[in-house]
N, C-alpha and C positions, 0 to 999 in steps of 0.2 A: 400424216407423220405419226410414228409410234409415240405413245405417251402413257403414263400411269394415271389412274384416277380412282376415286372412290365411287361406289354405286350404291344408291339407297341411303337410308337415314340411320340405320342401327349401328353402324361402325364408324361414326364420325368423331368419337371422343379423341381429343388430343391432336386433331388434324387441322392445320391452317392452310387452306387451299391457296391463299394469296402469296404465301411465302414458300409453299411446297415443303412443309415441315410437319413431322409426326412425332409427338411426345408419346412415350410408351413406358408404362411402369415395368419394373423388373419382372421377368417371367411371363409377361402378358403377350398375347398375339393380336395382330390386326391384319386386315385383308385389303390389298390393292388389286386392281385389274390392269393388265397391260394390254392396251388396244393396238392392233396392227403390228405386232412384233412376233410372228410365229417362228422366225429363225434367230431370234435374239437370245443371248444368254443373260439370265437374270441373276444378279449377285449382289452381295453387300461388300463394301470396301473393307470392313473390319468385323470378322466373325466372332471376335471376343465380345463385341457389343451386342450384336444381333445375328440371327441366322435367317435364311430365306428358303422357302420351298415354292417352286413354280410348276404349275401344271403345264403339260406340253401342248394339249389340244384346246379347242374352243370350249369355253365354259357355257353350256346352254342356259344355265340358270341366270347368268348375267344378262342375257338378252331378254329374259322374261320380266325383269324388274321394271323395265319401261323408262329408265333414266338415260338411255343412250341416245345420241343424235342419230339421224338417219345414216350418216356415213359410218359412225362407230358401229352401228348395228349390222352393217354389211361386212365388218372386219372380223378376223379371229380375235377373240377376247380371252386372255389367259388369266386364271386366278393365281394370285401371288400372296402367299402367307408369310408374314414377317413375325418372328418371335424374338422378344428382347431377352438378353442374357441376364445375369445377376450382377453385372458390373455396370457402374455409371459411366456413360460415355456417349460419343456421337459417331455415327457412321452414315454412309450413303447407300440408298437402294438404287441400283443401276441396271440398265438394259444395254448390253454391249455386243458388238460384233467386231472381230479382229482387233480387239483392244480399244475400240472407240465407242463413245456413248452415242446411242441412236434415239434416246429419249431423255428429256430433262430429268435429272436425278431427284430423288426425294431424300431430304435429310431426316435421319432417324435419331432421335435423342432419347436415351433411356434415363428415366427418373425414378426416384424413390417414392414419390407421392402416388397413392393408389387412385387418385381422382384425375390423373393425366394432366398435371399442371406443374409449373416450376415454382410458383409461390404457394406455399402450403398454409395450413390453418393457423399455426403459431405465429406470433408477432416476429417478423424478421426471418421466418423460415423461407429459404430461397435457394435455388441451385446456384453454384458458384459462378457459372458463366453469366446468368441473368443478373445476379447481384452486381457483378462488375459493370455490366451494361447500364443498369439502373443508376449506379453511382456516378456515371459519366453524363447522365441526362440532366435536363432541368427537372425540377420537382413536378411540374405539370406533365411533362413528357413521361416521367416515371409512373405517375398515377394512371395514365392511360395505358401504358405498357402492362402494368399489373392487371388492369381491368381486361385487357385483351387476352392475357394468359388465362383468366377465368372464363372468358367467352368461349374458348375452344376446349374447355375441360369437360370431364364427364358430368360435372355438376350441371353444366349448361346443356350438354347434348343428350343425356339420357337419365338425368336425375332431377333434383330440385335443390334450391338453396335454403329451404326451411331448416333452421337450426344450425346452419353452417357458419354464417358470418357474425358470430358473437351476438346473437339475439335468440330469444326463446323460439322454439320451432312452431309455436302456435301463432306467432305474429308474422305479418307481411314483412318482407326483408329487403325491399328495394332501397330504402335509405341506409339500412345497415350495410348493404353491399357497397354503396358509394363511400361511406365513412371508412370501411375496411380497406378499400383501395388507397385512400389518402393515408391511413395509418401505416400501412405496410410500406408505401413508398417513402414516407418521411422517416420511419424507423431505419430502413435500409440505408438511407442517405445520412443518418446520424443527426437529424434535425428534429425540432418540435413540429408536431402536426398542427397546421394552422387552424384546424377545426377543434383543437383542444383535446383533453384526455377522455371525454365522455362520448361514446358512440351514439348515445340516445339523442344527440342534437340533430341527427338527420332521420330519426325514425318516422317522421311525418313532415309534410310541408309546413305545418303550423309550428312544429318545433324548430325547423330550420330558420324560418322567418324570425321567431322569437329570439333565437340565438344571435342572428345577424343584426337585429335591432339594437342590441347592446353595444354602445360605442367603444367598449373596451375589447371587443372581439375583432377578428380579422376578416369579417364579412361585410359586404355592402348589398343591401336589398335593392333589387331592380324590378320595376313593374308591380309594385304593391304600395298601397297607402292605407293608413288607418291604424287602429290599435293592434297590438299583438293578437293574432288569431288563436294563440295558445292560452294567454292569461287575461286578455282584455285590457292590459296596461300599455302605457306609452302611446306614442303617435309617430307613425312613419310617413314622411312626405313621399309623394310619387316621384320616382326617378327613372327615367327612360334609359335604355341601353346607351352607353356612351356618356352618361352624366359624369362630369368631372374626370373624364378619361377612362371610366370604368366600362370597358367593352367586355364582351363574352370571350373567354379563353378556355382552352382545353382543361377539363377537370372542374370547371364551375358547376354549380348545382342547379339543375332544372327542377322546377316545381310545376306540376301539371294540374290544371283545374278541369272540372267537368260541370256543365249545366249553368253555373253562375259563379260570381266572384268568390263565394265562400265554399265552392265545391271542390275542395282539395282532395286529390286521389293518388298522387304518385310523385316519387323523387328519383332522379337519375343524374348521370354525369354528361356534361358537354364533351363530345369527342372532337367536333370541329363545327365551324359555321361556314356555310357556303351560300351567299346571297340571302334569300329568305328562309333557307332551310337550316335547322339545327340538327346535326347528326349527333346521336347520343348512344351511350352504352347503358343498358337498363337491366336491373335485376328484377326478379319476380314477374316474368313475362311468359305468356303462352300457357299451354297445357300439355305436359306438366310445366309448372312455373320454373323458368330457366333464365338464362342471360341472353340478351339479344341486342342487335343494332336496330335503332329506330330513327325515323326522320319525321320532324314536325315543322310546321310553318310558323315563323315568327309573327306573321301578320294575322294568324287565326284569331277570330273573336267568338265569344260565346253569345247566346241569345240576349243576355243583358248588356252586351257590348263591352264586357271586360275582356282582357287578353287571356287567351287559353294558357299561356305560359308566363310564369314569373321566375326570377332567378336570384341566387345568391352568388355574387362575384367574390371570389376569395382573393384577398390582398396578400400576395406572396412576393 
């Protein structure tokens, strides 16, 4: 069946394959490939939002990239270039014949943000459509939706987050990213951020635990015991997931250990929990350091028998 797809890794910014949606800054271009549609007309529904140019014949370079399935490689593959206009709006990329769609359309949304995202750097900076959607969600759902927007941005696909999420560019930014997502979601919903006004509370696992050990905060530490790893003060009793009803929920803070109980190395956001697996959205991942989805085992133990993961459950 005819279909649009992206090929390769260099032109993925702003594209969400799960939803078939492409964010595109004003005046920028992106490339799709139409597989198995030699006789189809490629068009956009609203040319005031974006325009499209489609090659007529088979694009030989697409076959050389090596990303096509065997069936796709046997088909005619046409290169399709979409260029955003200067007006903000939404349109659809279509492959049609006799007025009917012969491929699933791609939603093209033109944005003002140069990093291919709807939630921008400034506090509360957000496209009108996403703002309305975020305000209708629960706070936890909104946090994850903000994180997903960044996941598909140019920051994640072809750049890095150093210096982007309100932290000095010389510092690792995994925890700053997690805090930024909470801060944006809370501000857009017009409520206080349960993590408080200081982004530094998540700059490291040690800081996160120290913050959540304070009984006046909205955090509950799970899978950690002892004094604050940040200050050496206080005493935290060990509390397993589910203690007093505090299960893991979307947006909770994951703290990753390596080597031993004191080997703190990473902070990220719970996206969901499925059996033994925590699905998370993580900043400062890979090379270059970007934003990625990760899966980790809840039952994983380190050589000293401590759990590889600890958590801060946010009480909201």
